[in-house]
Biopython code that builds the backbone (N, CA, C, O; Angstrom):
import numpy as np
from Bio.PDB.StructureBuilder import StructureBuilder

atoms = [
    (1, "MET", "N", (177.156, 191.548, 85.638)),
    (1, "MET", "CA", (177.100, 190.176, 85.187)),
    (1, "MET", "C", (177.293, 189.231, 86.357)),
    (1, "MET", "O", (178.039, 189.535, 87.287)),
    (2, "GLY", "N", (176.630, 188.095, 86.318)),
    (2, "GLY", "CA", (176.752, 187.112, 87.383)),
    (2, "GLY", "C", (178.086, 186.389, 87.315)),
    (2, "GLY", "O", (178.709, 186.304, 86.257)),
    (3, "ARG", "N", (178.504, 185.883, 88.427)),
    (3, "ARG", "CA", (179.743, 185.127, 88.485)),
    (3, "ARG", "C", (179.501, 183.708, 88.030)),
    (3, "ARG", "O", (178.434, 183.138, 88.259)),
    (4, "SER", "N", (180.509, 183.139, 87.379)),
    (4, "SER", "CA", (180.390, 181.735, 87.013)),
    (4, "SER", "C", (181.140, 180.904, 88.040)),
    (4, "SER", "O", (181.894, 181.435, 88.855)),
    (5, "GLY", "N", (180.927, 179.609, 87.993)),
    (5, "GLY", "CA", (181.596, 178.735, 88.942)),
    (5, "GLY", "C", (180.605, 178.182, 89.932)),
    (5, "GLY", "O", (179.395, 178.331, 89.763)),
    (6, "PRO", "N", (181.113, 177.541, 90.969)),
    (6, "PRO", "CA", (180.220, 176.901, 91.932)),
    (6, "PRO", "C", (179.372, 177.926, 92.689)),
    (6, "PRO", "O", (179.798, 179.054, 92.936)),
    (7, "THR", "N", (178.189, 177.507, 93.040)),
    (7, "THR", "CA", (177.293, 178.362, 93.814)),
    (7, "THR", "C", (177.847, 178.536, 95.220)),
    (7, "THR", "O", (178.264, 177.571, 95.860)),
    (8, "GLN", "N", (177.846, 179.781, 95.694)),
    (8, "GLN", "CA", (178.300, 180.024, 97.059)),
    (8, "GLN", "C", (177.262, 179.500, 98.039)),
    (8, "GLN", "O", (176.057, 179.619, 97.820)),
    (9, "THR", "N", (177.754, 178.922, 99.114)),
    (9, "THR", "CA", (176.835, 178.482, 100.152)),
    (9, "THR", "C", (176.624, 179.625, 101.128)),
    (9, "THR", "O", (177.513, 180.455, 101.318)),
    (10, "PRO", "N", (175.460, 179.672, 101.742)),
    (10, "PRO", "CA", (175.202, 180.721, 102.725)),
    (10, "PRO", "C", (176.203, 180.652, 103.879)),
    (10, "PRO", "O", (176.678, 179.576, 104.243)),
    (11, "GLN", "N", (176.508, 181.801, 104.436)),
    (11, "GLN", "CA", (177.417, 181.862, 105.575)),
    (11, "GLN", "C", (176.604, 181.809, 106.866)),
    (11, "GLN", "O", (175.667, 182.583, 107.057)),
    (12, "VAL", "N", (176.974, 180.897, 107.734)),
    (12, "VAL", "CA", (176.332, 180.748, 109.036)),
    (12, "VAL", "C", (177.288, 181.315, 110.076)),
    (12, "VAL", "O", (178.459, 180.939, 110.123)),
    (13, "VAL", "N", (176.781, 182.225, 110.912)),
    (13, "VAL", "CA", (177.597, 182.857, 111.943)),
    (13, "VAL", "C", (177.010, 182.507, 113.310)),
    (13, "VAL", "O", (175.807, 182.630, 113.541)),
    (14, "LEU", "N", (177.884, 182.073, 114.199)),
    (14, "LEU", "CA", (177.513, 181.800, 115.588)),
    (14, "LEU", "C", (178.164, 182.858, 116.467)),
    (14, "LEU", "O", (179.390, 182.956, 116.525)),
    (15, "TYR", "N", (177.342, 183.649, 117.152)),
    (15, "TYR", "CA", (177.830, 184.590, 118.158)),
    (15, "TYR", "C", (177.759, 183.873, 119.496)),
    (15, "TYR", "O", (176.707, 183.368, 119.886)),
    (16, "ALA", "N", (178.883, 183.833, 120.192)),
    (16, "ALA", "CA", (178.968, 183.066, 121.435)),
    (16, "ALA", "C", (179.875, 183.772, 122.427)),
    (16, "ALA", "O", (180.563, 184.735, 122.088)),
    (17, "ALA", "N", (179.864, 183.278, 123.662)),
    (17, "ALA", "CA", (180.721, 183.821, 124.718)),
    (17, "ALA", "C", (181.412, 182.681, 125.441)),
    (17, "ALA", "O", (180.902, 181.563, 125.513)),
    (18, "GLU", "N", (182.570, 182.985, 125.969)),
    (18, "GLU", "CA", (183.344, 182.020, 126.755)),
    (18, "GLU", "C", (182.537, 181.595, 127.980)),
    (18, "GLU", "O", (181.936, 182.431, 128.654)),
    (19, "GLY", "N", (182.527, 180.293, 128.265)),
    (19, "GLY", "CA", (181.859, 179.789, 129.452)),
    (19, "GLY", "C", (180.352, 179.658, 129.339)),
    (19, "GLY", "O", (179.681, 179.385, 130.334)),
    (20, "CYS", "N", (179.809, 179.845, 128.149)),
    (20, "CYS", "CA", (178.354, 179.766, 127.931)),
    (20, "CYS", "C", (177.997, 178.331, 127.531)),
    (20, "CYS", "O", (178.353, 177.881, 126.441)),
    (21, "HIS", "N", (177.294, 177.616, 128.414)),
    (21, "HIS", "CA", (176.980, 176.212, 128.107)),
    (21, "HIS", "C", (176.010, 176.080, 126.938)),
    (21, "HIS", "O", (176.093, 175.116, 126.178)),
    (22, "LEU", "N", (175.096, 177.030, 126.782)),
    (22, "LEU", "CA", (174.197, 176.992, 125.631)),
    (22, "LEU", "C", (174.971, 177.226, 124.334)),
    (22, "LEU", "O", (174.640, 176.658, 123.293)),
    (23, "CYS", "N", (176.000, 178.062, 124.407)),
    (23, "CYS", "CA", (176.848, 178.318, 123.235)),
    (23, "CYS", "C", (177.590, 177.050, 122.829)),
    (23, "CYS", "O", (177.699, 176.743, 121.642)),
    (24, "GLU", "N", (178.095, 176.323, 123.803)),
    (24, "GLU", "CA", (178.798, 175.070, 123.506)),
    (24, "GLU", "C", (177.855, 174.053, 122.869)),
    (24, "GLU", "O", (178.229, 173.340, 121.938)),
    (25, "ARG", "N", (176.639, 173.999, 123.377)),
    (25, "ARG", "CA", (175.641, 173.080, 122.809)),
    (25, "ARG", "C", (175.320, 173.478, 121.363)),
    (25, "ARG", "O", (175.236, 172.621, 120.484)),
    (26, "ALA", "N", (175.140, 174.778, 121.125)),
    (26, "ALA", "CA", (174.846, 175.263, 119.773)),
    (26, "ALA", "C", (176.010, 174.964, 118.829)),
    (26, "ALA", "O", (175.799, 174.560, 117.685)),
    (27, "LYS", "N", (177.225, 175.163, 119.305)),
    (27, "LYS", "CA", (178.412, 174.896, 118.498)),
    (27, "LYS", "C", (178.462, 173.428, 118.072)),
    (27, "LYS", "O", (178.762, 173.128, 116.917)),
    (28, "ALA", "N", (178.172, 172.524, 118.991)),
    (28, "ALA", "CA", (178.168, 171.089, 118.675)),
    (28, "ALA", "C", (177.060, 170.755, 117.680)),
    (28, "ALA", "O", (177.278, 169.986, 116.744)),
    (29, "GLU", "N", (175.883, 171.324, 117.876)),
    (29, "GLU", "CA", (174.760, 171.077, 116.966)),
    (29, "GLU", "C", (175.083, 171.600, 115.564)),
    (29, "GLU", "O", (174.810, 170.927, 114.570)),
    (30, "LEU", "N", (175.663, 172.795, 115.490)),
    (30, "LEU", "CA", (176.025, 173.367, 114.191)),
    (30, "LEU", "C", (177.129, 172.565, 113.508)),
    (30, "LEU", "O", (177.125, 172.430, 112.284)),
    (31, "ALA", "N", (178.069, 172.034, 114.279)),
    (31, "ALA", "CA", (179.128, 171.205, 113.695)),
    (31, "ALA", "C", (178.530, 169.960, 113.048)),
    (31, "ALA", "O", (178.936, 169.571, 111.953)),
    (32, "ALA", "N", (177.569, 169.339, 113.719)),
    (32, "ALA", "CA", (176.914, 168.154, 113.156)),
    (32, "ALA", "C", (176.118, 168.531, 111.901)),
    (32, "ALA", "O", (176.146, 167.803, 110.909)),
    (33, "LEU", "N", (175.418, 169.651, 111.941)),
    (33, "LEU", "CA", (174.649, 170.097, 110.782)),
    (33, "LEU", "C", (175.576, 170.489, 109.629)),
    (33, "LEU", "O", (175.255, 170.244, 108.466)),
    (34, "ARG", "N", (176.712, 171.090, 109.943)),
    (34, "ARG", "CA", (177.675, 171.464, 108.907)),
    (34, "ARG", "C", (178.194, 170.211, 108.203)),
    (34, "ARG", "O", (178.323, 170.197, 106.979)),
    (35, "ASP", "N", (178.492, 169.160, 108.969)),
    (35, "ASP", "CA", (178.946, 167.903, 108.364)),
    (35, "ASP", "C", (177.890, 167.338, 107.427)),
    (35, "ASP", "O", (178.211, 166.788, 106.374)),
    (36, "GLU", "N", (176.636, 167.476, 107.816)),
    (36, "GLU", "CA", (175.525, 166.951, 107.020)),
    (36, "GLU", "C", (175.218, 167.829, 105.807)),
    (36, "GLU", "O", (174.998, 167.316, 104.710)),
    (37, "LEU", "N", (175.203, 169.155, 106.001)),
    (37, "LEU", "CA", (174.678, 170.076, 104.994)),
    (37, "LEU", "C", (175.746, 170.859, 104.229)),
    (37, "LEU", "O", (175.462, 171.424, 103.173)),
    (38, "GLY", "N", (176.968, 170.895, 104.756)),
    (38, "GLY", "CA", (178.069, 171.524, 104.040)),
    (38, "GLY", "C", (178.013, 173.032, 103.915)),
    (38, "GLY", "O", (178.138, 173.554, 102.807)),
    (39, "PHE", "N", (177.832, 173.743, 104.999)),
    (39, "PHE", "CA", (177.842, 175.206, 104.968)),
    (39, "PHE", "C", (179.093, 175.735, 105.660)),
    (39, "PHE", "O", (179.771, 175.007, 106.386)),
    (40, "GLU", "N", (179.386, 177.005, 105.426)),
    (40, "GLU", "CA", (180.511, 177.669, 106.086)),
    (40, "GLU", "C", (180.046, 178.163, 107.447)),
    (40, "GLU", "O", (179.007, 178.816, 107.551)),
    (41, "LEU", "N", (180.810, 177.856, 108.494)),
    (41, "LEU", "CA", (180.474, 178.302, 109.841)),
    (41, "LEU", "C", (181.563, 179.229, 110.348)),
    (41, "LEU", "O", (182.743, 178.881, 110.364)),
    (42, "VAL", "N", (181.139, 180.422, 110.763)),
    (42, "VAL", "CA", (182.050, 181.403, 111.343)),
    (42, "VAL", "C", (181.627, 181.605, 112.791)),
    (42, "VAL", "O", (180.460, 181.874, 113.077)),
    (43, "GLU", "N", (182.580, 181.474, 113.694)),
    (43, "GLU", "CA", (182.289, 181.682, 115.116)),
    (43, "GLU", "C", (182.857, 183.027, 115.545)),
    (43, "GLU", "O", (184.021, 183.330, 115.285)),
    (44, "ILE", "N", (182.031, 183.828, 116.203)),
    (44, "ILE", "CA", (182.461, 185.141, 116.671)),
    (44, "ILE", "C", (182.256, 185.207, 118.183)),
    (44, "ILE", "O", (181.138, 185.073, 118.681)),
    (45, "ALA", "N", (183.354, 185.415, 118.895)),
    (45, "ALA", "CA", (183.293, 185.582, 120.353)),
    (45, "ALA", "C", (182.954, 187.040, 120.653)),
    (45, "ALA", "O", (183.599, 187.953, 120.139)),
    (46, "ILE", "N", (181.948, 187.248, 121.481)),
    (46, "ILE", "CA", (181.514, 188.614, 121.783)),
    (46, "ILE", "C", (182.231, 189.194, 122.996)),
    (46, "ILE", "O", (182.094, 190.383, 123.283)),
    (47, "ASP", "N", (182.993, 188.372, 123.707)),
    (47, "ASP", "CA", (183.536, 188.739, 125.014)),
    (47, "ASP", "C", (184.339, 190.036, 125.058)),
    (47, "ASP", "O", (184.236, 190.785, 126.029)),
    (48, "SER", "N", (185.128, 190.314, 124.040)),
    (48, "SER", "CA", (186.011, 191.479, 124.115)),
    (48, "SER", "C", (185.511, 192.664, 123.289)),
    (48, "SER", "O", (186.256, 193.618, 123.064)),
    (49, "ASP", "N", (184.269, 192.612, 122.840)),
    (49, "ASP", "CA", (183.730, 193.682, 122.008)),
    (49, "ASP", "C", (182.477, 194.258, 122.672)),
    (49, "ASP", "O", (181.429, 193.611, 122.676)),
    (50, "PRO", "N", (182.575, 195.467, 123.234)),
    (50, "PRO", "CA", (181.424, 196.052, 123.944)),
    (50, "PRO", "C", (180.159, 196.166, 123.088)),
    (50, "PRO", "O", (179.054, 195.971, 123.593)),
    (51, "GLU", "N", (180.310, 196.478, 121.804)),
    (51, "GLU", "CA", (179.139, 196.593, 120.931)),
    (51, "GLU", "C", (178.444, 195.239, 120.761)),
    (51, "GLU", "O", (177.222, 195.140, 120.864)),
    (52, "LEU", "N", (179.246, 194.194, 120.499)),
    (52, "LEU", "CA", (178.663, 192.855, 120.368)),
    (52, "LEU", "C", (178.078, 192.375, 121.683)),
    (52, "LEU", "O", (177.033, 191.725, 121.702)),
    (53, "GLU", "N", (178.748, 192.692, 122.785)),
    (53, "GLU", "CA", (178.225, 192.344, 124.122)),
    (53, "GLU", "C", (176.827, 192.931, 124.311)),
    (53, "GLU", "O", (175.903, 192.225, 124.718)),
    (54, "SER", "N", (176.675, 194.207, 124.020)),
    (54, "SER", "CA", (175.377, 194.850, 124.245)),
    (54, "SER", "C", (174.317, 194.334, 123.282)),
    (54, "SER", "O", (173.141, 194.263, 123.639)),
    (55, "ARG", "N", (174.715, 193.975, 122.074)),
    (55, "ARG", "CA", (173.761, 193.510, 121.074)),
    (55, "ARG", "C", (173.304, 192.076, 121.310)),
    (55, "ARG", "O", (172.138, 191.754, 121.080)),
    (56, "TYR", "N", (174.217, 191.204, 121.772)),
    (56, "TYR", "CA", (173.923, 189.766, 121.791)),
    (56, "TYR", "C", (173.892, 189.094, 123.162)),
    (56, "TYR", "O", (173.328, 188.005, 123.274)),
    (57, "ARG", "N", (174.462, 189.678, 124.196)),
    (57, "ARG", "CA", (174.654, 188.984, 125.480)),
    (57, "ARG", "C", (173.380, 188.331, 126.006)),
    (57, "ARG", "O", (173.422, 187.179, 126.439)),
    (58, "GLU", "N", (172.274, 189.017, 125.980)),
    (58, "GLU", "CA", (171.033, 188.470, 126.560)),
    (58, "GLU", "C", (170.373, 187.411, 125.679)),
    (58, "GLU", "O", (169.406, 186.777, 126.102)),
    (59, "LEU", "N", (170.875, 187.212, 124.474)),
    (59, "LEU", "CA", (170.243, 186.289, 123.522)),
    (59, "LEU", "C", (171.084, 185.058, 123.208)),
    (59, "LEU", "O", (170.647, 184.187, 122.457)),
    (60, "LEU", "N", (172.277, 184.977, 123.771)),
    (60, "LEU", "CA", (173.235, 183.937, 123.388)),
    (60, "LEU", "C", (172.733, 182.523, 123.578)),
    (60, "LEU", "O", (171.972, 182.232, 124.500)),
    (61, "PRO", "N", (173.170, 181.658, 122.697)),
    (61, "PRO", "CA", (173.894, 181.925, 121.468)),
    (61, "PRO", "C", (172.960, 182.478, 120.394)),
    (61, "PRO", "O", (171.753, 182.235, 120.424)),
    (62, "VAL", "N", (173.525, 183.217, 119.453)),
    (62, "VAL", "CA", (172.773, 183.755, 118.328)),
    (62, "VAL", "C", (173.374, 183.170, 117.058)),
    (62, "VAL", "O", (174.592, 183.161, 116.879)),
    (63, "VAL", "N", (172.493, 182.676, 116.172)),
    (63, "VAL", "CA", (172.930, 182.134, 114.893)),
    (63, "VAL", "C", (172.278, 182.956, 113.785)),
    (63, "VAL", "O", (171.070, 183.195, 113.792)),
    (64, "GLU", "N", (173.101, 183.378, 112.842)),
    (64, "GLU", "CA", (172.611, 184.112, 111.678)),
    (64, "GLU", "C", (172.989, 183.350, 110.415)),
    (64, "GLU", "O", (174.036, 182.704, 110.358)),
    (65, "ILE", "N", (172.129, 183.431, 109.406)),
    (65, "ILE", "CA", (172.434, 182.910, 108.080)),
    (65, "ILE", "C", (172.414, 184.102, 107.140)),
    (65, "ILE", "O", (171.389, 184.766, 106.979)),
    (66, "ASP", "N", (173.555, 184.366, 106.524)),
    (66, "ASP", "CA", (173.710, 185.514, 105.620)),
    (66, "ASP", "C", (173.187, 186.806, 106.247)),
    (66, "ASP", "O", (172.511, 187.599, 105.592)),
    (67, "GLY", "N", (173.513, 187.003, 107.533)),
    (67, "GLY", "CA", (173.163, 188.240, 108.214)),
    (67, "GLY", "C", (171.771, 188.286, 108.810)),
    (67, "GLY", "O", (171.418, 189.275, 109.453)),
    (68, "GLU", "N", (170.970, 187.253, 108.620)),
    (68, "GLU", "CA", (169.616, 187.210, 109.181)),
    (68, "GLU", "C", (169.598, 186.295, 110.401)),
    (68, "GLU", "O", (170.016, 185.140, 110.322)),
    (69, "ARG", "N", (169.117, 186.809, 111.522)),
    (69, "ARG", "CA", (169.039, 186.020, 112.749)),
    (69, "ARG", "C", (168.020, 184.906, 112.563)),
    (69, "ARG", "O", (166.867, 185.148, 112.207)),
    (70, "VAL", "N", (168.476, 183.660, 112.815)),
    (70, "VAL", "CA", (167.594, 182.508, 112.644)),
    (70, "VAL", "C", (167.426, 181.685, 113.912)),
    (70, "VAL", "O", (166.473, 180.913, 114.021)),
    (71, "CYS", "N", (168.341, 181.836, 114.880)),
    (71, "CYS", "CA", (168.237, 181.088, 116.129)),
    (71, "CYS", "C", (168.763, 181.926, 117.288)),
    (71, "CYS", "O", (169.748, 182.651, 117.148)),
    (72, "THR", "N", (168.101, 181.820, 118.419)),
    (72, "THR", "CA", (168.628, 182.339, 119.675)),
    (72, "THR", "C", (168.405, 181.261, 120.727)),
    (72, "THR", "O", (167.436, 180.505, 120.660)),
    (73, "TYR", "N", (169.298, 181.198, 121.686)),
    (73, "TYR", "CA", (169.263, 180.250, 122.800)),
    (73, "TYR", "C", (169.545, 178.803, 122.396)),
    (73, "TYR", "O", (170.403, 178.152, 122.993)),
    (74, "TYR", "N", (168.833, 178.294, 121.392)),
    (74, "TYR", "CA", (168.982, 176.892, 120.974)),
    (74, "TYR", "C", (168.982, 176.805, 119.458)),
    (74, "TYR", "O", (168.361, 177.624, 118.780)),
    (75, "VAL", "N", (169.686, 175.802, 118.926)),
    (75, "VAL", "CA", (169.624, 175.493, 117.501)),
    (75, "VAL", "C", (168.681, 174.309, 117.351)),
    (75, "VAL", "O", (168.973, 173.204, 117.807)),
    (76, "GLN", "N", (167.559, 174.552, 116.712)),
    (76, "GLN", "CA", (166.612, 173.472, 116.446)),
    (76, "GLN", "C", (166.873, 172.983, 115.022)),
    (76, "GLN", "O", (166.696, 173.740, 114.068)),
    (77, "PRO", "N", (167.293, 171.724, 114.870)),
    (77, "PRO", "CA", (167.763, 171.244, 113.570)),
    (77, "PRO", "C", (166.781, 171.410, 112.409)),
    (77, "PRO", "O", (167.181, 171.871, 111.340)),
    (78, "GLU", "N", (165.527, 171.053, 112.585)),
    (78, "GLU", "CA", (164.593, 171.117, 111.449)),
    (78, "GLU", "C", (164.338, 172.548, 110.985)),
    (78, "GLU", "O", (164.428, 172.810, 109.786)),
    (79, "PRO", "N", (164.021, 173.494, 111.887)),
    (79, "PRO", "CA", (163.873, 174.879, 111.419)),
    (79, "PRO", "C", (165.170, 175.426, 110.809)),
    (79, "PRO", "O", (165.124, 176.183, 109.840)),
    (80, "PHE", "N", (166.318, 175.050, 111.367)),
    (80, "PHE", "CA", (167.593, 175.498, 110.813)),
    (80, "PHE", "C", (167.756, 174.972, 109.386)),
    (80, "PHE", "O", (168.144, 175.727, 108.494)),
    (81, "ARG", "N", (167.466, 173.689, 109.161)),
    (81, "ARG", "CA", (167.571, 173.109, 107.807)),
    (81, "ARG", "C", (166.686, 173.867, 106.817)),
    (81, "ARG", "O", (167.113, 174.154, 105.699)),
    (82, "ARG", "N", (165.448, 174.193, 107.225)),
    (82, "ARG", "CA", (164.536, 174.919, 106.340)),
    (82, "ARG", "C", (165.067, 176.308, 106.004)),
    (82, "ARG", "O", (165.011, 176.739, 104.852)),
    (83, "LYS", "N", (165.581, 177.004, 107.010)),
    (83, "LYS", "CA", (166.089, 178.360, 106.784)),
    (83, "LYS", "C", (167.356, 178.337, 105.934)),
    (83, "LYS", "O", (167.556, 179.220, 105.099)),
    (84, "LEU", "N", (168.209, 177.345, 106.135)),
    (84, "LEU", "CA", (169.406, 177.219, 105.311)),
    (84, "LEU", "C", (169.018, 176.908, 103.865)),
    (84, "LEU", "O", (169.582, 177.484, 102.935)),
    (85, "ALA", "N", (168.062, 176.007, 103.672)),
    (85, "ALA", "CA", (167.611, 175.672, 102.317)),
    (85, "ALA", "C", (167.030, 176.899, 101.623)),
    (85, "ALA", "O", (167.266, 177.108, 100.434)),
    (86, "ALA", "N", (166.279, 177.704, 102.350)),
    (86, "ALA", "CA", (165.715, 178.936, 101.775)),
    (86, "ALA", "C", (166.834, 179.899, 101.381)),
    (86, "ALA", "O", (166.766, 180.518, 100.320)),
    (87, "ALA", "N", (167.850, 180.032, 102.210)),
    (87, "ALA", "CA", (168.980, 180.905, 101.899)),
    (87, "ALA", "C", (169.752, 180.387, 100.683)),
    (87, "ALA", "O", (170.234, 181.175, 99.869)),
    (88, "GLN", "N", (169.869, 179.066, 100.561)),
    (88, "GLN", "CA", (170.563, 178.482, 99.415)),
    (88, "GLN", "C", (169.767, 178.755, 98.133)),
    (88, "GLN", "O", (170.353, 179.022, 97.084)),
    (89, "THR", "N", (168.456, 178.690, 98.218)),
    (89, "THR", "CA", (167.604, 178.967, 97.062)),
    (89, "THR", "C", (167.767, 180.407, 96.614)),
    (89, "THR", "O", (167.864, 180.682, 95.418)),
    (90, "VAL", "N", (167.796, 181.330, 97.572)),
    (90, "VAL", "CA", (167.984, 182.740, 97.242)),
    (90, "VAL", "C", (169.344, 182.939, 96.583)),
    (90, "VAL", "O", (169.448, 183.663, 95.592)),
    (91, "ALA", "N", (170.382, 182.312, 97.116)),
    (91, "ALA", "CA", (171.724, 182.439, 96.540)),
    (91, "ALA", "C", (171.756, 181.935, 95.105)),
    (91, "ALA", "O", (172.407, 182.541, 94.253)),
    (92, "LYS", "N", (171.065, 180.838, 94.826)),
    (92, "LYS", "CA", (171.037, 180.277, 93.484)),
    (92, "LYS", "C", (170.284, 181.196, 92.525)),
    (92, "LYS", "O", (170.734, 181.414, 91.401)),
    (93, "THR", "N", (169.153, 181.731, 92.954)),
    (93, "THR", "CA", (168.338, 182.543, 92.062)),
    (93, "THR", "C", (168.906, 183.935, 91.836)),
    (93, "THR", "O", (168.629, 184.554, 90.808)),
    (94, "THR", "N", (169.693, 184.436, 92.776)),
    (94, "THR", "CA", (170.296, 185.764, 92.603)),
    (94, "THR", "C", (171.720, 185.675, 92.087)),
    (94, "THR", "O", (172.316, 186.694, 91.738)),
    (95, "GLY", "N", (172.275, 184.470, 92.034)),
    (95, "GLY", "CA", (173.622, 184.294, 91.517)),
    (95, "GLY", "C", (174.713, 184.713, 92.499)),
    (95, "GLY", "O", (175.845, 184.975, 92.091)),
    (96, "LEU", "N", (174.387, 184.778, 93.769)),
    (96, "LEU", "CA", (175.380, 185.170, 94.770)),
    (96, "LEU", "C", (176.202, 183.994, 95.229)),
    (96, "LEU", "O", (177.086, 184.149, 96.072)),
]
sb = StructureBuilder()
sb.init_structure("model")
sb.init_model(0)
sb.init_chain("A")
sb.init_seg("    ")
for serial, (resi, resn, name, xyz) in enumerate(atoms, 1):
    if name == "N":
        sb.init_residue(resn, " ", resi, " ")
    sb.init_atom(name, np.array(xyz, "f"), 0.0, 1.0, " ", f" {name:<3s}", serial, name[0])
structure = sb.get_structure()
């Protein structure tokens, strides 16, 4: 049975590293988009995790929405808005 109550918003994850200027830029862009669009943002530092380092280091920053990679290197606001809206639609139709 589906859950009742408010619809969950998609989870946005930012994979970043200390001292990465592109990561700082992405973080600022996502903060502005979060204020506008109201999504949950989780930041994950890859610096102390060898598995995350090998998976993401060459692509930083990496942004995922509900586990799907949607941005690397830069956060482009319009494509991000479209992908977030699509994820919200899926959440509504599946009851997640």
